[in-house]
C-alpha positions as CSV (number, residue, x, y, z in Angstrom):
1,M,-42.2,-4.4,-17.9
2,L,-40.1,-1.7,-19.3
3,I,-36.7,-1.0,-17.7
4,R,-37.9,2.6,-17.0
5,D,-40.9,1.2,-15.1
6,F,-38.6,-1.3,-13.2
7,V,-36.4,1.6,-12.1
8,I,-39.3,3.8,-11.1
9,L,-41.0,1.1,-9.0
10,T,-37.7,0.2,-7.3
11,A,-36.8,3.8,-6.6
12,S,-40.3,4.8,-5.4
13,S,-40.3,1.8,-3.0
14,I,-37.0,2.8,-1.5
15,I,-37.9,6.5,-1.2
16,A,-41.3,5.9,0.2
17,N,-39.9,3.8,3.1
18,R,-37.0,6.1,4.1
19,T,-36.7,4.7,7.7
20,R,-36.8,1.1,6.6
21,T,-34.2,1.9,3.9
22,L,-31.9,3.7,6.4
23,L,-32.1,0.8,8.8
24,T,-31.5,-1.8,6.1
25,T,-28.5,0.0,4.6
26,L,-27.0,0.8,8.0
27,G,-26.4,-2.9,8.7
28,I,-24.5,-3.4,5.4
29,A,-22.7,0.0,5.8
30,I,-21.4,-1.0,9.2
31,G,-20.2,-4.4,7.9
32,I,-18.5,-2.9,4.8
33,G,-17.0,0.0,6.9
34,A,-15.6,-2.5,9.4
35,V,-14.0,-4.7,6.6
36,V,-12.5,-1.7,4.8
37,L,-11.2,-0.1,8.0
38,L,-9.6,-3.3,9.3
39,T,-8.1,-4.3,6.0
40,S,-6.8,-0.8,5.5
41,I,-5.0,-1.0,8.8
42,G,-3.7,-4.5,7.9
43,Q,-2.5,-3.5,4.5
44,G,-0.9,-0.3,5.9
45,V,1.0,-2.3,8.5
46,N,2.0,-4.8,5.8
47,R,3.4,-2.0,3.5
48,F,5.1,-0.3,6.5
49,V,6.9,-3.5,7.7
50,I,8.0,-4.4,4.2
51,T,9.3,-0.8,3.6
52,Q,11.2,-1.0,6.9
53,F,12.8,-4.3,6.0
54,T,13.8,-3.3,2.5
55,Q,15.2,0.1,3.3
56,F,18.6,-1.5,3.6
57,G,18.3,-3.1,0.1
58,T,16.9,-6.4,-1.1
59,N,20.0,-8.4,-2.2
60,L,21.0,-9.4,1.3
61,M,21.4,-12.8,3.1
62,K,22.2,-13.5,6.7
63,I,24.4,-16.3,8.1
64,Q,24.0,-17.2,11.8
65,P,25.9,-19.8,13.9
66,G,24.0,-23.0,14.6
67,K,21.5,-24.9,12.6
68,T,17.8,-24.1,13.0
69,T,16.5,-27.3,11.3
70,T,15.8,-30.4,13.3
71,M,18.5,-33.1,12.9
72,G,18.7,-36.7,13.8
73,G,21.7,-38.5,15.3
74,S,23.1,-40.7,18.0
75,L,22.8,-39.4,21.5
76,G,26.5,-40.4,22.0
77,A,27.5,-37.9,19.2
78,I,28.2,-34.5,20.6
79,N,27.4,-31.8,18.0
80,T,29.7,-28.8,18.4
81,V,29.1,-25.5,16.7
82,R,32.1,-23.6,15.6
83,P,31.9,-19.8,16.1
84,L,31.6,-17.5,13.1
85,S,34.9,-15.7,12.8
86,I,36.4,-12.7,11.1
87,D,38.3,-15.1,8.8
88,D,34.9,-16.6,7.8
89,T,33.8,-13.1,6.7
90,L,37.0,-12.6,4.7
91,A,36.6,-16.0,3.0
92,L,33.0,-15.4,2.1
93,S,33.8,-12.0,0.6
94,Q,35.9,-13.8,-2.1
95,L,33.0,-15.9,-3.4
96,S,31.5,-15.3,-6.8
97,Y,28.6,-12.8,-6.9
98,I,29.4,-11.5,-3.3
99,E,29.9,-7.8,-3.4
100,A,30.3,-7.2,0.3
101,A,30.6,-9.3,3.5
102,V,29.9,-7.7,6.8
103,G,30.3,-9.4,10.2
104,F,28.4,-8.2,13.3
105,A,29.2,-8.5,17.0
106,M,26.7,-6.4,19.0
107,G,26.0,-5.6,22.6
108,N,25.0,-2.9,25.1
109,A,27.7,-0.7,26.7
110,E,28.2,2.6,28.6
111,V,29.5,5.4,26.4
112,E,31.2,8.5,27.7
113,G,32.0,11.6,25.6
114,N,32.2,15.4,26.0
115,Q,31.6,14.9,29.8
116,R,28.3,13.1,29.1
117,Q,27.3,9.5,29.6
118,R,24.8,7.3,27.8
119,R,24.1,3.6,27.5
120,T,23.5,2.4,24.0
121,M,23.8,-0.4,21.4
122,V,27.3,-0.9,20.1
123,Y,27.8,-2.7,16.8
124,G,31.1,-4.2,15.8
125,T,31.2,-4.3,12.0
126,D,33.4,-3.9,9.0
127,P,34.3,-1.0,6.6
128,D,31.9,-2.4,3.9
129,F,28.8,-1.8,6.2
130,P,27.6,1.4,4.4
131,N,27.8,-0.3,1.0
132,A,26.0,-3.5,2.1
133,F,23.2,-1.7,3.9
134,T,22.9,1.5,1.7
135,Y,23.6,3.5,4.7
136,R,25.4,6.8,4.1
137,V,27.9,8.7,6.3
138,A,26.7,12.3,7.0
139,L,29.9,13.6,8.5
140,G,33.5,12.3,8.2
141,T,34.1,8.7,7.1
142,F,33.2,5.2,8.1
143,L,35.5,2.8,9.8
144,P,38.9,2.7,8.1
145,D,40.1,-0.3,6.2
146,D,42.6,-1.5,8.8
147,N,43.9,-5.0,9.6
148,P,40.7,-6.8,10.4
149,H,42.4,-8.7,13.3
150,A,44.1,-5.6,14.8
151,P,42.1,-2.5,13.9
152,R,42.7,1.0,15.4
153,P,40.2,2.0,18.1
154,T,37.9,4.2,16.0
155,A,34.2,4.8,16.3
156,V,31.3,6.1,14.1
157,L,28.3,7.7,15.9
158,G,24.6,7.4,15.0
159,S,23.0,10.8,14.5
160,R,21.1,10.7,17.7
161,M,24.1,9.5,19.6
162,R,26.1,12.5,18.2
163,D,23.3,14.9,19.3
164,E,23.2,13.4,22.8
165,L,26.9,13.5,23.4
166,F,28.2,16.5,21.4
167,G,25.1,18.6,20.5
168,D,26.1,21.1,17.8
169,V,29.9,20.6,18.4
170,S,31.6,18.5,15.7
171,P,32.6,15.1,17.2
172,L,35.2,14.4,14.5
173,G,38.6,13.7,16.1
174,Q,37.1,13.7,19.6
175,F,37.7,10.8,22.0
176,I,34.9,8.8,23.6
177,R,35.1,5.9,26.1
178,I,33.2,2.7,25.5
179,A,33.1,0.5,28.6
180,G,36.2,2.4,29.7
181,N,38.2,1.9,26.5
182,R,39.1,5.0,24.5
183,Y,38.1,5.4,20.8
184,R,38.5,8.2,18.3
185,V,35.4,9.4,16.5
186,V,35.9,9.4,12.7
187,G,32.3,9.8,11.4
188,V,28.6,10.3,12.0
189,M,25.9,8.3,10.1
190,E,22.9,9.8,8.4
191,S,19.6,9.6,10.2
192,K,17.6,6.4,9.6
193,G,14.8,6.9,12.2
194,Q,13.2,3.9,13.8
195,M,12.6,0.4,12.6
196,L,9.8,-1.6,14.4
197,G,10.3,0.5,17.5
198,F,14.1,0.3,17.5
199,D,16.0,3.6,17.2
200,L,18.6,3.1,14.5
201,D,20.2,6.4,15.2
202,D,20.9,5.8,18.9
203,T,23.8,3.5,18.1
204,L,27.5,3.6,17.4
205,Y,29.9,1.4,15.3
206,I,33.3,0.1,16.1
207,P,35.6,-2.4,14.3
208,T,34.5,-6.1,14.6
209,A,37.6,-7.3,16.4
210,R,37.3,-4.5,18.9
211,A,33.7,-5.5,19.6
212,L,34.6,-9.2,20.1
213,E,37.2,-8.1,22.6
214,L,34.8,-5.6,24.3
215,F,32.0,-8.1,24.8
216,N,34.4,-11.0,25.5
217,S,32.8,-13.0,22.7
218,E,34.4,-15.8,20.5
219,S,31.8,-15.7,17.8
220,L,30.2,-13.1,15.5
221,D,26.5,-12.8,16.0
222,E,25.9,-12.9,12.3
223,I,27.5,-12.3,8.9
224,N,25.5,-10.4,6.3
225,L,26.3,-10.7,2.6
226,L,25.4,-8.4,-0.3
227,Y,25.1,-10.2,-3.6
228,A,24.9,-9.0,-7.2
229,D,21.5,-8.3,-8.8
230,D,22.1,-11.0,-11.4
231,A,23.3,-13.6,-9.0
232,P,21.6,-17.1,-9.0
233,V,20.5,-17.1,-5.3
234,D,20.3,-20.9,-4.9
235,E,23.8,-21.3,-6.3
236,V,25.2,-18.5,-4.1
237,V,23.6,-20.2,-1.0
238,A,25.0,-23.6,-2.0
239,S,28.5,-22.1,-2.4
240,I,28.3,-20.4,1.0
241,E,27.3,-23.7,2.7
242,R,30.1,-25.6,0.9
243,L,32.7,-23.0,2.0
244,L,31.6,-23.0,5.6
245,L,31.3,-26.8,5.7
246,A,34.9,-27.0,4.5
247,R,36.1,-24.4,7.1
248,H,34.0,-25.7,10.1
249,G,34.0,-29.4,9.4
250,S,30.2,-29.7,9.8
251,D,27.0,-28.0,8.6
252,D,26.6,-25.8,11.6
253,V,25.3,-22.5,10.2
254,T,21.9,-21.2,9.0
255,V,21.8,-19.2,5.8
256,T,18.7,-17.0,5.4
257,T,18.0,-14.9,2.3
258,Q,16.1,-11.7,2.7
259,Q,13.4,-13.1,0.3
260,Q,12.8,-16.0,2.8
261,M,12.5,-13.5,5.6
262,M,10.0,-11.5,3.6
263,D,8.0,-14.6,2.6
264,V,7.6,-15.6,6.2
265,L,6.7,-12.1,7.3
266,G,4.3,-11.7,4.3
267,S,2.5,-14.9,5.3
268,I,2.1,-13.7,8.8
269,L,0.8,-10.3,7.7
270,R,-1.6,-12.0,5.2
271,V,-3.1,-14.1,8.0
272,L,-3.4,-11.0,10.1
273,T,-5.2,-9.2,7.3
274,L,-7.6,-12.1,6.7
275,A,-8.3,-12.4,10.4
276,V,-9.3,-8.7,10.8
277,G,-11.2,-8.9,7.6
278,G,-13.1,-11.9,8.9
279,L,-14.2,-9.9,11.9
280,G,-15.7,-7.4,9.6
281,A,-17.4,-10.2,7.6
282,I,-19.4,-11.1,10.6
283,S,-21.0,-7.6,10.5
284,L,-21.7,-8.2,6.8
285,I,-23.6,-11.4,7.7
286,V,-25.6,-9.5,10.3
287,G,-26.4,-6.9,7.6
288,G,-27.5,-9.6,5.2
289,I,-29.9,-11.0,7.8
290,G,-31.2,-7.5,8.2
291,I,-32.0,-7.3,4.5
292,L,-33.7,-10.7,4.6
293,T,-35.9,-9.6,7.5
294,I,-36.8,-6.2,6.0
295,M,-37.5,-7.7,2.6
296,T,-39.7,-10.4,4.1
297,I,-41.7,-7.7,6.0
298,A,-41.9,-5.7,2.8
299,V,-43.4,-8.6,0.9
300,R,-46.1,-8.9,3.5
301,E,-46.8,-5.2,3.5
302,R,-47.0,-4.9,-0.2
303,T,-49.1,-8.0,-1.0
304,N,-51.9,-5.8,-2.5
305,E,-49.3,-4.0,-4.7
306,I,-47.9,-7.4,-5.8
307,G,-51.4,-8.5,-6.7
308,L,-52.1,-5.3,-8.7
309,V,-48.9,-5.6,-10.6
310,R,-49.5,-9.2,-11.4
311,A,-53.1,-8.4,-12.5
312,L,-51.8,-5.8,-14.9
313,G,-49.7,-8.5,-16.6
314,A,-46.4,-8.7,-14.8
315,T,-44.9,-12.1,-14.9
316,Q,-43.5,-14.1,-12.0
317,R,-39.9,-13.4,-13.3
318,Q,-40.6,-9.7,-13.4
319,V,-41.9,-9.6,-9.8
320,L,-38.9,-11.7,-8.8
321,N,-36.5,-9.3,-10.5
322,L,-38.3,-6.3,-8.9
323,F,-37.7,-7.5,-5.4
324,L,-34.2,-8.8,-6.1
325,G,-33.3,-5.4,-7.6
326,E,-34.6,-3.6,-4.6
327,A,-32.5,-5.8,-2.3
328,A,-29.5,-5.2,-4.5
329,V,-30.0,-1.5,-4.5
330,L,-30.3,-1.4,-0.7
331,A,-27.2,-3.4,-0.3
332,A,-25.3,-1.2,-2.9
333,L,-26.3,1.9,-1.1
334,G,-25.2,0.4,2.2
335,G,-21.9,-0.6,0.5
336,V,-21.2,2.9,-0.7
337,A,-22.0,4.3,2.8
338,G,-19.7,1.6,4.3
339,L,-16.9,2.6,1.9
340,V,-17.2,6.2,3.0
341,I,-17.2,5.1,6.7
342,G,-14.3,2.7,6.2
343,I,-12.0,5.0,4.1
344,G,-12.9,8.1,6.0
345,G,-12.4,6.3,9.3
346,A,-9.0,5.0,8.2
347,Q,-7.8,8.4,7.2
348,L,-9.2,10.0,10.4
349,L,-7.4,7.3,12.4
350,H,-4.2,8.1,10.6
351,L,-4.6,11.8,11.3
352,L,-5.2,11.1,15.0
353,V,-2.4,8.5,15.2
354,P,0.2,9.4,12.5
355,A,2.4,6.5,13.5
356,L,-0.3,4.1,12.5
357,P,0.0,3.4,8.7
358,V,-3.2,2.8,6.7
359,H,-3.6,1.9,3.0
360,T,-6.9,1.1,1.2
361,P,-6.2,-0.8,-2.0
362,L,-8.6,-0.1,-4.9
363,L,-9.2,-3.9,-5.3
364,Y,-10.5,-4.1,-1.8
365,V,-12.9,-1.2,-2.4
366,L,-14.3,-2.9,-5.5
367,L,-14.5,-6.3,-3.8
368,A,-16.3,-4.8,-0.8
369,E,-18.9,-3.2,-3.0
370,G,-19.3,-6.3,-5.0
371,V,-19.8,-8.4,-1.9
372,A,-22.4,-6.0,-0.6
373,V,-24.5,-6.4,-3.8
374,I,-24.1,-10.2,-3.7
375,I,-25.2,-10.3,-0.1
376,G,-28.2,-8.2,-1.0
377,L,-29.2,-10.5,-3.8
378,I,-28.7,-13.6,-1.7
379,A,-30.7,-12.2,1.2
380,G,-33.5,-11.1,-1.2
381,V,-33.9,-14.4,-2.9
382,L,-36.4,-16.0,-0.5
383,P,-38.7,-12.9,-0.1
384,A,-38.5,-12.3,-3.8
385,R,-39.5,-15.9,-4.7
386,R,-42.4,-15.7,-2.2
387,A,-43.6,-12.5,-3.8
388,A,-43.3,-14.0,-7.3
389,A,-45.2,-17.1,-6.3
390,M,-48.3,-15.2,-5.3
391,T,-51.4,-15.5,-7.5
392,P,-53.0,-12.1,-8.5
393,V,-56.4,-13.0,-7.0
394,D,-55.0,-14.2,-3.6
395,A,-52.7,-11.2,-3.4
396,L,-55.6,-8.7,-4.1
397,R,-57.8,-10.4,-1.5
398,T,-55.2,-10.0,1.3
399,E,-55.6,-7.0,3.5
C-alpha cells in the first residue's frame, strides 16, 4: 500500500464519519484542555511566587531565635534560648563575605500624623535595610546611621502610609506619633506593591532599638544577612553558627538560606502542579476509552471494507497500520483542539481575573500533544489487531 493510498483511506474515513470524529476528538480535547489549563495556572502561580520571593534579591539568609530541629537530651536539663540582640547583628556584620546585616523587630501599632490615624505594621530595622533588600527610597533618606543602642526617634513611611496620612503634602520633617511616641519623618520608600496578599507599602520603619522598646521585646524577631555573590554559602553558614554559639553559649538559632526557602517552596508548588495535572489526566483516560469504543465500533461497521482491502492484497500489517493511523490522527486532532481550549481558556481566565497569573510552557504543550497521540495509539491497538486478524473471505461474508 502506497503512503498516498494510506493517507487517502485514513482521511476519507475520518471525513465520512464527521459526527463520530467530533465525538471521539472531543473526549481527548477536554482532557488535553484540562491538563494544559490546570498546569498553566500551576506554573503561573509558581513563577509568581518565585518572583515575589526574589524581588528583594537572592543572596539573603535569615537567622531566627530557637532551633527548629528536633534535639535529644535529659528531661532535667533546661534548654534556654538567648534572645537575638542588636550586638549580635553588629557582630555578624563583621564576618567575611557579609555585606549587610539587618535586624528586625516588628509589630502592629497605632500611627497618628497630620491629624489622621491609622493602624499599621511597624518595622524596627537598621540603616542597611535598603541595601540588603534592594529597596529604594523615593523621597528623603532612610534611617540615619546613629548609635544602634540609642538612635534618634526617626521614621520612614511606606508609600501608601504616606498617601493615607499626608496625601500630596510632603511628610519630610513632619512629626508622627507611634503608640503615643513622637517620631520625625525623614523619608518615604518607593512602592513595592503586594507580596502574597500583604501590602508592603502600608508600613513604616523605625530604628531597631526604638522598636524593641515600643513593643517591650527583649529579642529581635530575626536577623537578615546579605552575602557576596562569590561567597561559599556553606562556609558562611558555618561561620555564623560558630559566632552565635560563642556568643550565646549554645546552638539556639536557626539559619535559613533563601535557596533553602526556595527549594521547599518549589517542592510544594511542583506537587501542586502535578496534582492539578493528574486531575486533567483522568479526563485523558476517559478520552482514551472513548477512542477504544469508537474504533471497536468502526471495525464492526467496516468489516466488508476490511475484507475488500485484504482481498485486493493488503497485508495484515497494512490493515493494522491503517487503523492505528486513524486512531492516532483522531487523538492528534483532539490534542490540537485541547491545546486551543487550554491555552485560550488560560488567557481568558487571566483577562477576567488579572490577579491570577498563568504561564503555559512550550514543553508542556509538546508533551500534551505527544501524550494525546500515544493515548490514541494505545487505545487503537486492540481494534486494529482485530481488524488485521480478519480473513478476506470471512470479512466479505459479514453483513
